[in-house]
N, C-alpha and C positions, 0 to 999 in steps of 0.2 A: 200675844193674843191667840183664843182659841179658835179652831176653826169649825165648820159646819159638819157635822155627820154626815153622810153619803153625798157630799157636795159633787154634785155631776160633773164639775169642770175641774175638780180640786183647786177652786180658786180660795185664797187666803182671804175670807170673809168672816166678820164678828158674828157670834150667834144670834145678837140683838139686830142683826140686818135683816129688813123686811123687802122681798121682792114681788109677793102676792100680791094681785089687782086688788083685793078687798081693802088692804091699808096702804097702797101707794099715795091714796091722796095725803095721807099724815106726813110724809116726808116734808120737811122745809127746802124751799127752792136755796135757800143759803147754808144748808149743811154739804160743805165740800167733799168730805169722806163717804158719806153714803152716796151720793150723787157720781161721786166717781166708781164704788163699789158698784152701783146700779149700772153705770154705764160699761162697765167692764163685764157685766152679765148681759148687756144689749149686744155687745161684740160678738159675744158667743154664739147668741142666737143667729146673728147675721152669718157668722160664718157657717153656720149650720144649714143655714138657706141659700141656694143655688142663686146666683144673681150676676149670670153674665151679662153685657151691654145689650140693652134692649128688652132684656128679660127679668127686669127688677120688681117685677109686680109683688112679690112676696115680701122681699126685704123691705119696700115700701110700706105695707102694710104693719111690719115691726116699728117702724121708725113712727107712724101715725098712733100706734098703740103708746108710744113713750109720750107723745105730746098730749094724748086723752088722759092718762094716769097723770099728768101733774096739771092739768086743767089748762093748758095752753092752745087756745085757737090755733088752725093751721090751714093752708091752703094747698091744693094739689094740682098738678096738671100732669097729664100722662104719669110717670114715676118718679117726678120731683116733687118735691114736700118744701113747704117754706112758711117760716111763722115769724111774726113782729113781736118785741117787747110790748108789756102791758099797757106802758104808759108811755106810746108812741106819740110823737109829737111832728105835726108835718111840717113845723118850723125851724126843727133841728136836722143836720145832717146826717146820715146813715152809715153805719158801718156794716159791711155783708162777711159775713161768716159762712163757709162753703167747703164742703169736702161731698164725696162721692160713695156711692154706696153700689157700684157696679162692679164686677171684677173680671180679668181675663180668664180663659179657661185654663185649669191646672195642665202644667208640662208632665212629658211621660216619666220624669225622674224622682217623681214623689214616693217616698218610703212610707209616710204616712197617709191615712185618709184625709185629703184636702178639705172634707165637709164635716171633720170630726173635729171640735174645738177641747183642747185639753192642755192642761198647764205642766210642765214638765221643767224642773231648774230656774223658775222665775221666766219660763218663756211659754207664751200662750201661742200655741200652734194652730194653723187653718188658713185656706185659701181668703186672702183678702183682709188678713188681721194686720199685717203691715201696710197695706197699700190696697184703700187708705181707709180701713175699718176703724185702727187705733186713733187716727186725726178725726174722722167722722164722730165719733162717739166722745171724743175729749171735747170737741166743738160743740155738740149738742148738750153735754154736762154744763160746759160754760155759759152757754145760751141761758139754760135753765137758772142757773146761779144768777143772774142777772135780770131774767126775765121781769118781776115783780117789782124791781126797785126804781123809786122814784127820784125825779131830779138828775138824771144823766144827762152829761153834755151831749151824747151822741143817742141816737135811735140804734138798735141792734136788729136786723133781720137774720135769720138762718136759711141757709138752703141746702139740703140734701140731694145732689143731682144725680142724675143717671147719665149713662152713655158717654162717661168721661173716657173710659178706654180706650173707644171706638170714635171719637170725637164725632157721635152721632148728632142729628139733626133736632132730635128729640130729649137733648141734656141741657144743661145750664143756660146756654145762648137762648134756648125757647123760652124762657121765664124770665129775661133780664127785663122785658116790658112791662111787667107787675111790678118791680122792684122801685120803690120811692126814695129819691134824694141819695143815693146811695153815694158818698164821696170818696171811701176808699175799701180795699176788701182785703180779708185775712183768708187765704185758702189753705186749708189741711191737706199737706202731704207729708211725707216722712222725711224730715230734715234735721233729725237730731235733735230739735228745739232751736236750731239755729235759724238766723234770719235769711232767708233767700230772697234778697232786695232786687234782684234781678232774674227775668228767665228767657233762655233762648226760644225763639219762635219756631215753627217747622213750615218747610215748603217743600213740598213732594213733587218732583218734574218726572214726566214722563217723555222720553226723549228717542224719537224715532230717527237714525239714521239710514239713509237713503242709499240706493246702488241698483246695479243692472242685475235682474237675476239671468242665469245662463246654467248650461251644463257644465259640471265641474270639470269637464275633460278638455274643454276650450278655454282660449285665452280670454282674461277677464280684468280689465284694470279698474274697473268701478265695484269691488266686491265690498257690500255693505258691512261685512264682520272687520275687513283690513280698515275701512273707512270709520268704524266705530272705534278702533284701537285710538285713533287720533283724539276723538273725541274725548274718550275716557283718560286719555293723557292730560288733557285740557283740564278738565273737572279735577283731576290729581294736582295739578301745579298751578292752578290758578289761586292767588291770594286777593282779597280784596282789601282795599285800602285803609277802611276806619275800624279800629280796634277799639273794642270795649273795655273799659276799666275792671267792671266786674264779671262780663262776658267773654272776654276774649276775644278772638278773631270768627268769621263767619265761617262754618265748617262744611265742607261739601265730600259727601261719602256716594260712590256708585255702590248701590246695594244689590242690583240684580241685571242680567244680561241674558237676553233670549233673542234666537234666531234660527232659522233653518227646521226644516222637518224630514229632509233624507240626504243621506250621505253624497248623494251625486249631483244635488243642486245647490248653485250660489244663490243665497234667497235674495230677495229685492230690498229688506229692510234688515236690520238690527235693533231691535229695541232694548232700551237703557233706562233703569231707572234710577233718578239720584235724590238721595237724602240731605235737604240743607238745613243747618240748623244756623239761626238767624239771630245776629246779635241786634242790642237795642239801638244800635246806629245806622240802622237800615229798616225799611217797610219791604214785605214780602214783596209788593209791587217792583219795588227797584231793584232788587235782588233779580228778578224774571226780567225786567229790562236789559240789565247787563249781559245775561246768559243769551238770550235771545239776539242781541245784537253780535256778541261773538260766536253765534252757532248758525246766524242764518244762512250762511252757505253750505253746511253740511248736515243739519239736522232741523227735525220739527219739535218744537218744545210744546209739550200742554202741561199746564199745572193742575194738579189735582183740587187743589184749593189754594186761597189767598188769605184766609181769615185768621189763621192760626200764626199772630202776631207774636212778636218778644213783648214781655211785660216788665214793667219797673217798678219802684216807688224811691223818692229822694231818700237818700241816708239820713239828711237831716229831720225827716217825717217824724211827727211825735210819736206814732205807733212803734217807729223803728228806735228812737230815742228812748222810747222807754224799756223795750227789749235790752238796749245796750245797757241801760242802767242797772239790769239785773244780770248782766255779766254774758250775754248771748254776744255772739259774734256774727259779722256779715257776710254774706258770699254771693256768689252767682250761680245759679242752676243750670245745668245742660239738658235736664228733662222738663218734658212739655207736662201742663196740666191743665186745669179749666182756667187759669189765669188767662189763656191765649183768646178767650172770646171776652174778655173783660175791656172796657174803655175806660176805668178808671184806673188810678194807681192800686198796686195789689202789692201784698207780701206772702210769701210762701211759706208757711211756718206748721209744724208737726211733730209729734213724736214718730219714733221708728226712724228706720235708717234706709234711704234709698236704695243701696246694693242689695238690701234682701227682696225688693220689689219683683216680681214674676218669678222668684226664685223656686225651685223644688222646696217643699217640708217649710214653707213660708212661716216666720213668727214675728211674735213682738214681744218684748219684756212688759210684765206685767208693771213693773217700776217707770217704765217709759210712758205708760199712758196717766199714771199717777202724776208724774212730773209733769205732762202735758197738761192736765187740766189744770195743776197748780201755776203753771207760767203763763198759760193763756188768761188766768184770772188776774194775775198780776199784771200782767202788761196791760191788759184793758183797764183796770184800774189805775193804771200811771196816767191814763187820757179822760175815763169818762167822769 
């Protein structure tokens, strides 16, 4: 295969491929190869356009441009963009395809420019390439492939969402009220295109352990820091009874401790932050009740939110079966995604590797994106 001369991103693209606006309308929606190549080009543009959570205005415009070029009507609220398939039928159930276009901020260990997209040894480098740009553009290409097909058994709606990384109020949750007849969802996150049929929820607790303030030179049997040691030990040792087949046990981790402001004063309280990863056997409210009952004599407990619940989809669901028939395996995911705001069954699935997310010199293999588009299409063909 010949390569384009002076190709900006060093991508392996045919000379016959066209990206310019004037001929974009000539691209057939069903041409998977060109759709995939154009999706990779879109990902490069997204990488080179900063889009930290709540600052996704410019990447939203890039996604709008894709739909405009492919003559696909879309809607937008804040920085969320969504579109339905051409032959949407309100009598049919709808499949939600979702991934996000916001990113975290680059960490200090980058050796590459995080906002420069380039390919080296088959790897496409850049901030957001793996989490979750590769998933997003693969789903956009897949939606475009099916957009104008008639007589599908399901409708399709795609949402390119904002504020996923920060679990912000103006992300996917804010537009769910506009989506019609959603029966289940495919959420694009890097899973090596394996089937994450369950995802742990997140409950963050602010724990304030009380004590008696005093001068450090005087006796004090009610030191809030010493009291906090017992509380921390409880969080370390306590085991919730219900264990999930796919997600294992509920995991509680103390991640922050803060107390005092000078060396000779015993503080009146010691603040502890606890990160709780909740399996699909519990609701977040249940976990909170158990913790509060155990801590009622020792500390004040305040949840930061209760809406980031665990997610799952039955292993015998048609979309999961379709993936298994293509050689995909199932597992439970410990990481949080926009699944947490959905009330319908959802499957997490996408190209890339979760272990690369938020890492320095983030990358995704170009071949992973190609595989992603191919498998998304084949899995959906198995049910559409």
